[in-house]
PDB file of N, CA, C and O in Angstrom:
ATOM      1  N   MET A   1      25.276 102.643 -31.206  1.00  0.00           N
ATOM      2  CA  MET A   1      24.824 103.936 -30.744  1.00  0.00           C
ATOM      3  C   MET A   1      23.582 104.320 -31.536  1.00  0.00           C
ATOM      4  O   MET A   1      23.452 103.967 -32.708  1.00  0.00           O
ATOM      5  N   PHE A   2      22.682 105.034 -30.901  1.00  0.00           N
ATOM      6  CA  PHE A   2      21.496 105.525 -31.604  1.00  0.00           C
ATOM      7  C   PHE A   2      21.048 106.838 -30.992  1.00  0.00           C
ATOM      8  O   PHE A   2      21.405 107.180 -29.864  1.00  0.00           O
ATOM      9  N   SER A   3      20.250 107.568 -31.774  1.00  0.00           N
ATOM     10  CA  SER A   3      19.665 108.811 -31.272  1.00  0.00           C
ATOM     11  C   SER A   3      18.172 108.788 -31.548  1.00  0.00           C
ATOM     12  O   SER A   3      17.715 108.136 -32.487  1.00  0.00           O
ATOM     13  N   ILE A   4      17.406 109.509 -30.717  1.00  0.00           N
ATOM     14  CA  ILE A   4      15.964 109.640 -30.885  1.00  0.00           C
ATOM     15  C   ILE A   4      15.632 111.125 -30.856  1.00  0.00           C
ATOM     16  O   ILE A   4      16.021 111.842 -29.934  1.00  0.00           O
ATOM     17  N   GLU A   5      14.907 111.578 -31.879  1.00  0.00           N
ATOM     18  CA  GLU A   5      14.488 112.978 -31.958  1.00  0.00           C
ATOM     19  C   GLU A   5      12.990 113.021 -32.224  1.00  0.00           C
ATOM     20  O   GLU A   5      12.482 112.263 -33.051  1.00  0.00           O
ATOM     21  N   HIS A   6      12.290 113.894 -31.535  1.00  0.00           N
ATOM     22  CA  HIS A   6      10.863 114.089 -31.764  1.00  0.00           C
ATOM     23  C   HIS A   6      10.696 115.384 -32.558  1.00  0.00           C
ATOM     24  O   HIS A   6      11.077 116.462 -32.102  1.00  0.00           O
ATOM     25  N   GLU A   7      10.120 115.256 -33.753  1.00  0.00           N
ATOM     26  CA  GLU A   7       9.851 116.410 -34.601  1.00  0.00           C
ATOM     27  C   GLU A   7       8.344 116.620 -34.678  1.00  0.00           C
ATOM     28  O   GLU A   7       7.578 115.909 -34.027  1.00  0.00           O
ATOM     29  N   PHE A   8       7.925 117.592 -35.470  1.00  0.00           N
ATOM     30  CA  PHE A   8       6.507 117.970 -35.532  1.00  0.00           C
ATOM     31  C   PHE A   8       5.596 116.784 -35.839  1.00  0.00           C
ATOM     32  O   PHE A   8       4.633 116.555 -35.109  1.00  0.00           O
ATOM     33  N   ASP A   9       5.877 116.018 -36.910  1.00  0.00           N
ATOM     34  CA  ASP A   9       4.974 114.949 -37.324  1.00  0.00           C
ATOM     35  C   ASP A   9       5.623 113.570 -37.340  1.00  0.00           C
ATOM     36  O   ASP A   9       5.051 112.627 -37.887  1.00  0.00           O
ATOM     37  N   THR A  10       6.802 113.438 -36.752  1.00  0.00           N
ATOM     38  CA  THR A  10       7.493 112.151 -36.777  1.00  0.00           C
ATOM     39  C   THR A  10       8.447 112.011 -35.591  1.00  0.00           C
ATOM     40  O   THR A  10       8.910 112.997 -35.016  1.00  0.00           O
ATOM     41  N   THR A  11       8.721 110.770 -35.251  1.00  0.00           N
ATOM     42  CA  THR A  11       9.801 110.455 -34.322  1.00  0.00           C
ATOM     43  C   THR A  11      10.906 109.834 -35.165  1.00  0.00           C
ATOM     44  O   THR A  11      10.657 108.888 -35.912  1.00  0.00           O
ATOM     45  N   VAL A  12      12.133 110.361 -35.051  1.00  0.00           N
ATOM     46  CA  VAL A  12      13.254 109.907 -35.876  1.00  0.00           C
ATOM     47  C   VAL A  12      14.251 109.167 -34.991  1.00  0.00           C
ATOM     48  O   VAL A  12      14.758 109.718 -34.014  1.00  0.00           O
ATOM     49  N   ILE A  13      14.524 107.910 -35.345  1.00  0.00           N
ATOM     50  CA  ILE A  13      15.534 107.116 -34.658  1.00  0.00           C
ATOM     51  C   ILE A  13      16.655 106.862 -35.659  1.00  0.00           C
ATOM     52  O   ILE A  13      16.411 106.360 -36.756  1.00  0.00           O
ATOM     53  N   THR A  14      17.883 107.209 -35.282  1.00  0.00           N
ATOM     54  CA  THR A  14      19.042 106.981 -36.145  1.00  0.00           C
ATOM     55  C   THR A  14      19.942 105.953 -35.473  1.00  0.00           C
ATOM     56  O   THR A  14      20.376 106.137 -34.336  1.00  0.00           O
ATOM     57  N   LEU A  15      20.218 104.856 -36.201  1.00  0.00           N
ATOM     58  CA  LEU A  15      21.077 103.791 -35.707  1.00  0.00           C
ATOM     59  C   LEU A  15      22.439 103.920 -36.372  1.00  0.00           C
ATOM     60  O   LEU A  15      22.536 103.914 -37.599  1.00  0.00           O
ATOM     61  N   VAL A  16      23.490 104.036 -35.568  1.00  0.00           N
ATOM     62  CA  VAL A  16      24.857 104.200 -36.078  1.00  0.00           C
ATOM     63  C   VAL A  16      25.585 102.876 -35.901  1.00  0.00           C
ATOM     64  O   VAL A  16      25.582 102.296 -34.815  1.00  0.00           O
ATOM     65  N   ASP A  17      26.215 102.397 -36.986  1.00  0.00           N
ATOM     66  CA  ASP A  17      26.974 101.159 -36.943  1.00  0.00           C
ATOM     67  C   ASP A  17      28.344 101.445 -36.360  1.00  0.00           C
ATOM     68  O   ASP A  17      29.124 102.198 -36.943  1.00  0.00           O
ATOM     69  N   GLU A  18      28.642 100.852 -35.217  1.00  0.00           N
ATOM     70  CA  GLU A  18      29.929 101.063 -34.560  1.00  0.00           C
ATOM     71  C   GLU A  18      30.675  99.742 -34.478  1.00  0.00           C
ATOM     72  O   GLU A  18      30.065  98.675 -34.536  1.00  0.00           O
ATOM     73  N   GLY A  19      31.966  99.810 -34.346  1.00  0.00           N
ATOM     74  CA  GLY A  19      32.744  98.596 -34.166  1.00  0.00           C
ATOM     75  C   GLY A  19      33.763  98.421 -35.266  1.00  0.00           C
ATOM     76  O   GLY A  19      34.220  99.386 -35.878  1.00  0.00           O
ATOM     77  N   THR A  20      34.112  97.166 -35.507  1.00  0.00           N
ATOM     78  CA  THR A  20      35.136  96.874 -36.507  1.00  0.00           C
ATOM     79  C   THR A  20      34.561  96.950 -37.913  1.00  0.00           C
ATOM     80  O   THR A  20      33.349  96.865 -38.112  1.00  0.00           O
ATOM     81  N   THR A  21      35.447  97.109 -38.877  1.00  0.00           N
ATOM     82  CA  THR A  21      35.021  97.188 -40.276  1.00  0.00           C
ATOM     83  C   THR A  21      34.547  95.837 -40.758  1.00  0.00           C
ATOM     84  O   THR A  21      34.960  94.841 -40.163  1.00  0.00           O
ATOM     85  N   PRO A  22      33.726  95.706 -41.772  1.00  0.00           N
ATOM     86  CA  PRO A  22      33.154  96.815 -42.534  1.00  0.00           C
ATOM     87  C   PRO A  22      31.925  97.394 -41.846  1.00  0.00           C
ATOM     88  O   PRO A  22      31.042  96.658 -41.404  1.00  0.00           O
ATOM     89  N   LEU A  23      31.878  98.703 -41.761  1.00  0.00           N
ATOM     90  CA  LEU A  23      30.749  99.391 -41.152  1.00  0.00           C
ATOM     91  C   LEU A  23      29.713  99.714 -42.215  1.00  0.00           C
ATOM     92  O   LEU A  23      30.051  99.944 -43.376  1.00  0.00           O
ATOM     93  N   GLN A  24      28.457  99.728 -41.812  1.00  0.00           N
ATOM     94  CA  GLN A  24      27.356 100.079 -42.706  1.00  0.00           C
ATOM     95  C   GLN A  24      26.956 101.533 -42.467  1.00  0.00           C
ATOM     96  O   GLN A  24      27.266 102.112 -41.425  1.00  0.00           O
ATOM     97  N   GLU A  25      26.271 102.105 -43.436  1.00  0.00           N
ATOM     98  CA  GLU A  25      25.761 103.468 -43.292  1.00  0.00           C
ATOM     99  C   GLU A  25      24.703 103.511 -42.194  1.00  0.00           C
ATOM    100  O   GLU A  25      24.113 102.486 -41.853  1.00  0.00           O
ATOM    101  N   ASP A  26      24.467 104.705 -41.641  1.00  0.00           N
ATOM    102  CA  ASP A  26      23.433 104.880 -40.618  1.00  0.00           C
ATOM    103  C   ASP A  26      22.078 104.426 -41.151  1.00  0.00           C
ATOM    104  O   ASP A  26      21.798 104.543 -42.344  1.00  0.00           O
ATOM    105  N   VAL A  27      21.249 103.913 -40.264  1.00  0.00           N
ATOM    106  CA  VAL A  27      19.871 103.556 -40.591  1.00  0.00           C
ATOM    107  C   VAL A  27      18.977 104.563 -39.888  1.00  0.00           C
ATOM    108  O   VAL A  27      19.117 104.796 -38.688  1.00  0.00           O
ATOM    109  N   ILE A  28      18.056 105.162 -40.639  1.00  0.00           N
ATOM    110  CA  ILE A  28      17.154 106.177 -40.095  1.00  0.00           C
ATOM    111  C   ILE A  28      15.727 105.635 -40.147  1.00  0.00           C
ATOM    112  O   ILE A  28      15.230 105.260 -41.210  1.00  0.00           O
ATOM    113  N   VAL A  29      15.079 105.599 -38.983  1.00  0.00           N
ATOM    114  CA  VAL A  29      13.705 105.115 -38.879  1.00  0.00           C
ATOM    115  C   VAL A  29      12.825 106.304 -38.537  1.00  0.00           C
ATOM    116  O   VAL A  29      13.028 106.961 -37.516  1.00  0.00           O
ATOM    117  N   ASN A  30      11.843 106.582 -39.394  1.00  0.00           N
ATOM    118  CA  ASN A  30      10.886 107.670 -39.158  1.00  0.00           C
ATOM    119  C   ASN A  30       9.543 107.059 -38.798  1.00  0.00           C
ATOM    120  O   ASN A  30       8.982 106.283 -39.573  1.00  0.00           O
ATOM    121  N   GLY A  31       9.021 107.407 -37.620  1.00  0.00           N
ATOM    122  CA  GLY A  31       7.717 106.914 -37.195  1.00  0.00           C
ATOM    123  C   GLY A  31       6.660 107.981 -37.381  1.00  0.00           C
ATOM    124  O   GLY A  31       6.557 108.909 -36.578  1.00  0.00           O
ATOM    125  N   PHE A  32       5.877 107.853 -38.433  1.00  0.00           N
ATOM    126  CA  PHE A  32       4.773 108.766 -38.694  1.00  0.00           C
ATOM    127  C   PHE A  32       3.488 108.166 -38.118  1.00  0.00           C
ATOM    128  O   PHE A  32       3.483 107.015 -37.683  1.00  0.00           O
ATOM    129  N   GLU A  33       2.418 108.928 -38.113  1.00  0.00           N
ATOM    130  CA  GLU A  33       1.138 108.426 -37.604  1.00  0.00           C
ATOM    131  C   GLU A  33       0.625 107.263 -38.448  1.00  0.00           C
ATOM    132  O   GLU A  33       0.079 106.303 -37.904  1.00  0.00           O
ATOM    133  N   GLU A  34       0.794 107.334 -39.779  1.00  0.00           N
ATOM    134  CA  GLU A  34       0.202 106.341 -40.673  1.00  0.00           C
ATOM    135  C   GLU A  34       1.171 105.276 -41.167  1.00  0.00           C
ATOM    136  O   GLU A  34       0.731 104.271 -41.727  1.00  0.00           O
ATOM    137  N   CYS A  35       2.482 105.462 -40.978  1.00  0.00           N
ATOM    138  CA  CYS A  35       3.454 104.488 -41.474  1.00  0.00           C
ATOM    139  C   CYS A  35       4.819 104.699 -40.827  1.00  0.00           C
ATOM    140  O   CYS A  35       5.037 105.673 -40.107  1.00  0.00           O
ATOM    141  N   ILE A  36       5.726 103.776 -41.096  1.00  0.00           N
ATOM    142  CA  ILE A  36       7.107 103.870 -40.634  1.00  0.00           C
ATOM    143  C   ILE A  36       7.995 103.738 -41.862  1.00  0.00           C
ATOM    144  O   ILE A  36       7.784 102.853 -42.692  1.00  0.00           O
ATOM    145  N   THR A  37       8.990 104.618 -41.980  1.00  0.00           N
ATOM    146  CA  THR A  37       9.938 104.486 -43.079  1.00  0.00           C
ATOM    147  C   THR A  37      11.311 104.149 -42.506  1.00  0.00           C
ATOM    148  O   THR A  37      11.689 104.622 -41.435  1.00  0.00           O
ATOM    149  N   VAL A  38      12.051 103.316 -43.250  1.00  0.00           N
ATOM    150  CA  VAL A  38      13.416 102.950 -42.898  1.00  0.00           C
ATOM    151  C   VAL A  38      14.287 103.385 -44.066  1.00  0.00           C
ATOM    152  O   VAL A  38      14.041 102.997 -45.208  1.00  0.00           O
ATOM    153  N   GLN A  39      15.309 104.194 -43.777  1.00  0.00           N
ATOM    154  CA  GLN A  39      16.165 104.747 -44.832  1.00  0.00           C
ATOM    155  C   GLN A  39      17.624 104.381 -44.582  1.00  0.00           C
ATOM    156  O   GLN A  39      18.068 104.297 -43.437  1.00  0.00           O
ATOM    157  N   GLN A  40      18.365 104.163 -45.672  1.00  0.00           N
ATOM    158  CA  GLN A  40      19.804 103.967 -45.565  1.00  0.00           C
ATOM    159  C   GLN A  40      20.443 104.465 -46.859  1.00  0.00           C
ATOM    160  O   GLN A  40      19.974 104.173 -47.959  1.00  0.00           O
ATOM    161  N   TYR A  41      21.519 105.220 -46.699  1.00  0.00           N
ATOM    162  CA  TYR A  41      22.246 105.760 -47.850  1.00  0.00           C
ATOM    163  C   TYR A  41      23.060 104.645 -48.501  1.00  0.00           C
ATOM    164  O   TYR A  41      23.689 103.840 -47.814  1.00  0.00           O
ATOM    165  N   ASP A  42      23.040 104.607 -49.847  1.00  0.00           N
ATOM    166  CA  ASP A  42      23.819 103.647 -50.630  1.00  0.00           C
ATOM    167  C   ASP A  42      24.899 104.425 -51.368  1.00  0.00           C
ATOM    168  O   ASP A  42      24.619 105.097 -52.360  1.00  0.00           O
ATOM    169  N   HIS A  43      26.134 104.335 -50.883  1.00  0.00           N
ATOM    170  CA  HIS A  43      27.221 105.113 -51.490  1.00  0.00           C
ATOM    171  C   HIS A  43      27.572 104.607 -52.885  1.00  0.00           C
ATOM    172  O   HIS A  43      28.104 105.369 -53.691  1.00  0.00           O
ATOM    173  N   ARG A  44      27.291 103.351 -53.190  1.00  0.00           N
ATOM    174  CA  ARG A  44      27.593 102.820 -54.530  1.00  0.00           C
ATOM    175  C   ARG A  44      26.724 103.470 -55.596  1.00  0.00           C
ATOM    176  O   ARG A  44      27.176 103.698 -56.718  1.00  0.00           O
ATOM    177  N   HIS A  45      25.483 103.767 -55.248  1.00  0.00           N
ATOM    178  CA  HIS A  45      24.556 104.377 -56.201  1.00  0.00           C
ATOM    179  C   HIS A  45      24.258 105.837 -55.872  1.00  0.00           C
ATOM    180  O   HIS A  45      23.480 106.482 -56.576  1.00  0.00           O
ATOM    181  N   ASP A  46      24.868 106.364 -54.811  1.00  0.00           N
ATOM    182  CA  ASP A  46      24.693 107.752 -54.381  1.00  0.00           C
ATOM    183  C   ASP A  46      23.214 108.116 -54.224  1.00  0.00           C
ATOM    184  O   ASP A  46      22.744 109.113 -54.772  1.00  0.00           O
ATOM    185  N   CYS A  47      22.488 107.280 -53.459  1.00  0.00           N
ATOM    186  CA  CYS A  47      21.069 107.557 -53.231  1.00  0.00           C
ATOM    187  C   CYS A  47      20.637 106.948 -51.901  1.00  0.00           C
ATOM    188  O   CYS A  47      21.322 106.099 -51.331  1.00  0.00           O
ATOM    189  N   MET A  48      19.497 107.401 -51.431  1.00  0.00           N
ATOM    190  CA  MET A  48      18.883 106.839 -50.230  1.00  0.00           C
ATOM    191  C   MET A  48      17.908 105.749 -50.662  1.00  0.00           C
ATOM    192  O   MET A  48      17.134 105.945 -51.599  1.00  0.00           O
ATOM    193  N   HIS A  49      17.940 104.621 -49.997  1.00  0.00           N
ATOM    194  CA  HIS A  49      16.942 103.575 -50.190  1.00  0.00           C
ATOM    195  C   HIS A  49      15.934 103.727 -49.058  1.00  0.00           C
ATOM    196  O   HIS A  49      16.311 103.862 -47.894  1.00  0.00           O
ATOM    197  N   ILE A  50      14.653 103.703 -49.406  1.00  0.00           N
ATOM    198  CA  ILE A  50      13.596 103.903 -48.426  1.00  0.00           C
ATOM    199  C   ILE A  50      12.613 102.739 -48.508  1.00  0.00           C
ATOM    200  O   ILE A  50      12.144 102.385 -49.590  1.00  0.00           O
ATOM    201  N   VAL A  51      12.308 102.153 -47.361  1.00  0.00           N
ATOM    202  CA  VAL A  51      11.296 101.107 -47.253  1.00  0.00           C
ATOM    203  C   VAL A  51      10.186 101.664 -46.376  1.00  0.00           C
ATOM    204  O   VAL A  51      10.451 102.207 -45.303  1.00  0.00           O
ATOM    205  N   THR A  52       8.936 101.531 -46.830  1.00  0.00           N
ATOM    206  CA  THR A  52       7.791 102.012 -46.070  1.00  0.00           C
ATOM    207  C   THR A  52       7.011 100.823 -45.537  1.00  0.00           C
ATOM    208  O   THR A  52       6.642  99.921 -46.289  1.00  0.00           O
ATOM    209  N   LEU A  53       6.764 100.828 -44.229  1.00  0.00           N
ATOM    210  CA  LEU A  53       6.012  99.760 -43.563  1.00  0.00           C
ATOM    211  C   LEU A  53       4.754 100.348 -42.945  1.00  0.00           C
ATOM    212  O   LEU A  53       4.762 101.470 -42.440  1.00  0.00           O
ATOM    213  N   SER A  54       3.670  99.574 -42.990  1.00  0.00           N
ATOM    214  CA  SER A  54       2.484  99.988 -42.235  1.00  0.00           C
ATOM    215  C   SER A  54       2.782  99.766 -40.757  1.00  0.00           C
ATOM    216  O   SER A  54       3.729  99.066 -40.399  1.00  0.00           O
ATOM    217  N   THR A  55       1.968 100.367 -39.916  1.00  0.00           N
ATOM    218  CA  THR A  55       2.140 100.172 -38.484  1.00  0.00           C
ATOM    219  C   THR A  55       1.988  98.695 -38.123  1.00  0.00           C
ATOM    220  O   THR A  55       2.718  98.191 -37.269  1.00  0.00           O
ATOM    221  N   ALA A  56       1.045  97.995 -38.766  1.00  0.00           N
ATOM    222  CA  ALA A  56       0.842  96.565 -38.501  1.00  0.00           C
ATOM    223  C   ALA A  56       2.079  95.759 -38.904  1.00  0.00           C
ATOM    224  O   ALA A  56       2.471  94.832 -38.195  1.00  0.00           O
ATOM    225  N   GLN A  57       2.697  96.108 -40.042  1.00  0.00           N
ATOM    226  CA  GLN A  57       3.908  95.410 -40.461  1.00  0.00           C
ATOM    227  C   GLN A  57       5.039  95.622 -39.458  1.00  0.00           C
ATOM    228  O   GLN A  57       5.786  94.689 -39.165  1.00  0.00           O
ATOM    229  N   MET A  58       5.174  96.834 -38.931  1.00  0.00           N
ATOM    230  CA  MET A  58       6.234  97.103 -37.966  1.00  0.00           C
ATOM    231  C   MET A  58       5.995  96.324 -36.674  1.00  0.00           C
ATOM    232  O   MET A  58       6.942  95.800 -36.086  1.00  0.00           O
ATOM    233  N   HIS A  59       4.747  96.243 -36.229  1.00  0.00           N
ATOM    234  CA  HIS A  59       4.447  95.447 -35.041  1.00  0.00           C
ATOM    235  C   HIS A  59       4.805  93.976 -35.285  1.00  0.00           C
ATOM    236  O   HIS A  59       5.348  93.309 -34.403  1.00  0.00           O
ATOM    237  N   GLY A  60       4.500  93.481 -36.478  1.00  0.00           N
ATOM    238  CA  GLY A  60       4.852  92.106 -36.832  1.00  0.00           C
ATOM    239  C   GLY A  60       6.355  91.894 -36.849  1.00  0.00           C
ATOM    240  O   GLY A  60       6.843  90.868 -36.375  1.00  0.00           O
ATOM    241  N   LEU A  61       7.093  92.853 -37.390  1.00  0.00           N
ATOM    242  CA  LEU A  61       8.550  92.766 -37.434  1.00  0.00           C
ATOM    243  C   LEU A  61       9.141  92.734 -36.029  1.00  0.00           C
ATOM    244  O   LEU A  61      10.013  91.917 -35.732  1.00  0.00           O
ATOM    245  N   VAL A  62       8.663  93.623 -35.170  1.00  0.00           N
ATOM    246  CA  VAL A  62       9.159  93.671 -33.789  1.00  0.00           C
ATOM    247  C   VAL A  62       8.880  92.344 -33.088  1.00  0.00           C
ATOM    248  O   VAL A  62       9.749  91.828 -32.385  1.00  0.00           O
ATOM    249  N   ALA A  63       7.695  91.789 -33.264  1.00  0.00           N
ATOM    250  CA  ALA A  63       7.353  90.509 -32.637  1.00  0.00           C
ATOM    251  C   ALA A  63       8.194  89.375 -33.215  1.00  0.00           C
ATOM    252  O   ALA A  63       8.641  88.495 -32.478  1.00  0.00           O
ATOM    253  N   ALA A  64       8.411  89.391 -34.527  1.00  0.00           N
ATOM    254  CA  ALA A  64       9.132  88.305 -35.189  1.00  0.00           C
ATOM    255  C   ALA A  64      10.601  88.245 -34.794  1.00  0.00           C
ATOM    256  O   ALA A  64      11.185  87.161 -34.778  1.00  0.00           O
ATOM    257  N   ILE A  65      11.198  89.361 -34.481  1.00  0.00           N
ATOM    258  CA  ILE A  65      12.623  89.388 -34.148  1.00  0.00           C
ATOM    259  C   ILE A  65      12.920  88.512 -32.936  1.00  0.00           C
ATOM    260  O   ILE A  65      13.995  87.917 -32.859  1.00  0.00           O
ATOM    261  N   SER A  66      11.996  88.422 -31.994  1.00  0.00           N
ATOM    262  CA  SER A  66      12.254  87.660 -30.772  1.00  0.00           C
ATOM    263  C   SER A  66      11.730  86.229 -30.817  1.00  0.00           C
ATOM    264  O   SER A  66      11.835  85.510 -29.823  1.00  0.00           O
ATOM    265  N   LEU A  67      11.171  85.799 -31.942  1.00  0.00           N
ATOM    266  CA  LEU A  67      10.613  84.445 -32.032  1.00  0.00           C
ATOM    267  C   LEU A  67      11.603  83.476 -32.661  1.00  0.00           C
ATOM    268  O   LEU A  67      12.548  83.882 -33.337  1.00  0.00           O
ATOM    269  N   LEU A  68      11.369  82.197 -32.429  1.00  0.00           N
ATOM    270  CA  LEU A  68      12.163  81.155 -33.074  1.00  0.00           C
ATOM    271  C   LEU A  68      11.703  80.977 -34.519  1.00  0.00           C
ATOM    272  O   LEU A  68      10.663  81.496 -34.925  1.00  0.00           O
ATOM    273  N   GLU A  69      12.499  80.232 -35.287  1.00  0.00           N
ATOM    274  CA  GLU A  69      12.165  79.968 -36.683  1.00  0.00           C
ATOM    275  C   GLU A  69      10.825  79.276 -36.776  1.00  0.00           C
ATOM    276  O   GLU A  69      10.508  78.416 -35.954  1.00  0.00           O
ATOM    277  N   GLY A  70      10.033  79.646 -37.773  1.00  0.00           N
ATOM    278  CA  GLY A  70       8.723  79.026 -37.965  1.00  0.00           C
ATOM    279  C   GLY A  70       7.783  79.995 -38.639  1.00  0.00           C
ATOM    280  O   GLY A  70       8.144  81.139 -38.913  1.00  0.00           O
ATOM    281  N   VAL A  71       6.575  79.537 -38.905  1.00  0.00           N
ATOM    282  CA  VAL A  71       5.531  80.371 -39.505  1.00  0.00           C
ATOM    283  C   VAL A  71       4.506  80.654 -38.426  1.00  0.00           C
ATOM    284  O   VAL A  71       3.985  79.731 -37.800  1.00  0.00           O
ATOM    285  N   TYR A  72       4.220  81.911 -38.208  1.00  0.00           N
ATOM    286  CA  TYR A  72       3.306  82.305 -37.144  1.00  0.00           C
ATOM    287  C   TYR A  72       2.124  83.049 -37.706  1.00  0.00           C
ATOM    288  O   TYR A  72       1.240  83.462 -36.955  1.00  0.00           O
TER     289      TYR A  72
END
């Protein structure tokens, strides 16, 4: 399951892990004009982990997900 929300300066996509255990925490993707952030709560350390990607990196990630193993 996922949700999409449009806010003033970002588009927020939240991915919810459903199904059998072990379930992972929600993943939150924020699409800003200049970058994309991916966040996930870590209950072991009681903090949010945030990864920031440039728009070019996100385009590369999206393309790479559908490709076979190799260097492109």
